[in-house]
Structures are given as structure tokens and as C-alpha cells.
C-alpha positions as CSV (number, residue, x, y, z in Angstrom):
1,Q,113.7,111.0,91.2
2,V,112.6,109.9,94.7
3,Q,111.9,106.4,96.2
4,L,109.2,106.2,98.9
5,V,109.0,103.3,101.3
6,E,106.0,102.9,103.3
7,S,105.9,101.2,106.8
8,G,103.6,100.9,109.7
9,G,100.8,98.9,108.1
10,G,99.4,95.7,110.1
11,L,96.2,94.0,111.8
12,V,94.3,96.1,114.2
13,Q,91.0,95.7,115.8
14,A,88.1,98.2,114.7
15,G,88.4,101.3,117.0
16,G,92.2,100.9,117.0
17,S,95.1,103.2,115.5
18,L,97.9,102.9,113.3
19,R,100.4,105.3,112.2
20,L,101.8,104.8,108.8
21,S,105.2,106.3,107.6
22,C,106.5,107.3,104.3
23,A,110.2,107.5,104.0
24,A,111.7,109.3,101.1
25,S,115.2,108.7,99.6
26,R,115.9,112.4,99.4
27,S,114.6,115.9,100.7
28,I,111.0,116.3,100.5
29,F,111.0,120.0,101.4
30,S,110.6,121.0,97.7
31,I,107.7,118.6,96.7
32,N,104.8,120.0,96.4
33,N,102.3,117.4,97.4
34,M,102.9,114.4,99.5
35,G,99.8,112.2,99.9
36,W,98.3,109.0,100.8
37,Y,96.0,106.9,98.7
38,R,94.7,103.5,99.3
39,Q,93.4,100.6,97.2
40,V,91.2,97.4,97.7
41,P,91.2,94.5,95.1
42,G,88.9,95.0,92.3
43,K,88.7,98.9,92.8
44,Q,90.5,101.8,91.8
45,R,93.1,103.5,94.1
46,E,91.6,106.5,96.1
47,F,92.5,109.5,97.6
48,V,92.9,109.4,101.6
49,A,94.8,112.6,102.5
50,R,97.4,115.2,101.2
51,I,99.8,117.7,102.5
52,T,101.5,120.5,100.9
53,N,104.9,122.0,101.1
54,T,103.2,124.9,102.7
55,G,101.6,122.5,105.5
56,S,98.1,122.8,103.8
57,T,96.1,119.4,104.2
58,N,93.1,118.0,102.5
59,Y,91.2,114.7,103.4
60,A,88.7,112.5,101.9
61,D,85.3,112.6,103.4
62,S,85.5,109.1,104.6
63,V,88.5,109.8,106.9
64,K,87.8,113.3,107.9
65,G,88.4,113.7,111.8
66,R,89.8,110.3,112.1
67,F,93.1,110.4,109.9
68,T,96.0,113.1,110.1
69,I,98.6,113.7,107.9
70,S,101.7,115.4,108.7
71,R,105.3,115.8,107.3
72,D,108.7,116.0,109.0
73,N,110.9,117.7,106.3
74,A,114.1,117.3,108.4
75,K,113.5,113.5,108.3
76,N,112.2,113.2,104.8
77,T,109.1,111.5,106.1
78,V,105.3,111.8,105.9
79,Y,103.1,110.3,108.4
80,L,99.5,109.2,108.5
81,Q,98.0,108.7,112.0
82,M,94.8,106.7,111.7
83,N,92.4,106.6,114.7
84,S,89.1,105.1,115.1
85,L,89.8,102.6,112.5
86,K,87.0,100.9,110.6
87,S,86.7,97.7,108.7
88,E,86.1,99.8,105.5
89,D,89.7,101.2,106.1
90,T,91.3,98.0,105.0
91,A,93.2,98.3,102.0
92,V,96.9,98.8,100.5
93,Y,98.0,102.2,101.6
94,Y,100.4,103.9,99.1
95,C,102.4,107.0,99.5
96,R,102.6,109.5,96.7
97,A,105.0,112.4,96.0
98,A,103.7,114.9,93.1
99,N,105.6,117.8,91.6
100,G,103.8,119.0,88.8
101,V,103.4,116.3,86.4
102,I,106.1,114.2,88.1
103,I,104.6,111.6,90.3
104,H,106.3,109.0,92.4
105,W,104.6,106.0,94.2
106,G,105.6,103.7,97.0
107,Q,105.3,99.9,97.2
108,G,102.4,100.2,99.5
109,T,101.7,98.7,103.0
110,Q,98.8,96.5,103.9
111,V,96.3,97.8,106.6
112,T,93.6,95.3,107.9
113,V,91.0,96.3,110.3
114,S,89.1,93.4,111.8
115,S,85.6,93.9,113.0
């Protein structure tokens, strides 16, 4: 079992930056995949980025070149650096920890980008 707590969301102007953090209640060293997803009202939650325990990363096409995911195993924390934000990035951002079929979600943090 692991609890995930996101932080760092807020209101930012288009073109600005935010860094989201996801703090885990225990070591994430052995967790295969840590990722970020986002959801807007009325739409399905969508994949944003993931990082494996070996450091491999994947990104949604919509955020490639603008967002960077990283993990600090010593701090049990995963980050999402978001640059060149667009109004379409507005959503609730969720942290996800996946080890095989065992998946845990955080409670989400709101990101609002004003144009």
C-alpha cells in the first residue's frame, strides 16, 4: 500500500511554468511505473507522462518537449515540470503508482492555465 499526495498546482498564465510534486508514503524505489495523468470534467482521464524505476520515460504527444517527468527515490517523490503551458493543459493532475496490477492514485491537484 502506498499513499500519494500531489502538490504544486495552481493558476498560471499561458506560456508559464509549474512544477508538480507527488510525495509517496513509502519508498518508490521498487515501484515499476510512476506517472502523471490528467482529467477535465466530462472527459476520461488521460495519460500525460510516466517514468520507470530504471529511469525510462514516456510522454503523451500533446506534452512532448514541454513537460519533463523525474523521480527522486531518496525523497520518495516524483515531479512533473511543465513549461510553455497552454490553456488546453487545464485539468486536474493525478499521480499514479503502478506495480503490475496494483495501482494507486493520488487525490489530484488542479492546474488552471489562463489565456
